[in-house]
C-alpha positions, 0 to 999 in steps of 0.5 A: 682824799689820798687818805680815803683813797689809802683806806679804801684799797687797804680795807675793802676785801672780798667781802665788802665790808668797808665803802666809802661813798663821797657825794658831791654838792655843787660840782658838775659831774665832768668837774668831779670826773675831770679832779679825780683823774688829776689827783690819781683817785681811783673811784667810781663815778655815778651821778644818778640811776633810774632808782629801779636797780642798785647803783654800785656808787662811790660818788653821787652828785646831790643836785637837789642838796637833799643828802646834805640836808639829810645828813645836817651837814653844815660844813663841807667836807663832812665824814660820817661813820655810818654802822652796818645798821645805818646808824651814824656813829661819829663825824668829822667836819673838814678834811683829814689832816693826817691818816690818824684822824680817819683811823680815829673815826673809823673805831667808831664802826669798829674798824681798826686801821693802822696807817 
């Protein structure tokens, strides 16, 4: 997660061209929030919305496993690079062991990040 936090801080600008969205599958929202606080990860947690308003979701709670099934994730964590047209262009199953692993994934969506 620290690698994702670093990329989020370095790549996010006023135009908001880059977003990291994390989806939690199994934990209760309170446990997710505690984990983020304990690890000094500064992302907004949203657990659900009414569906009527846009949400600034950085972390969602997938209570019904719908995101997990829709994206055909088969291991946790699974990271997807989704381009501006909403097309998955790359995926990694498992954690990022080094920042260069995330940098390589981001190249699939034309983001050149030099960690």
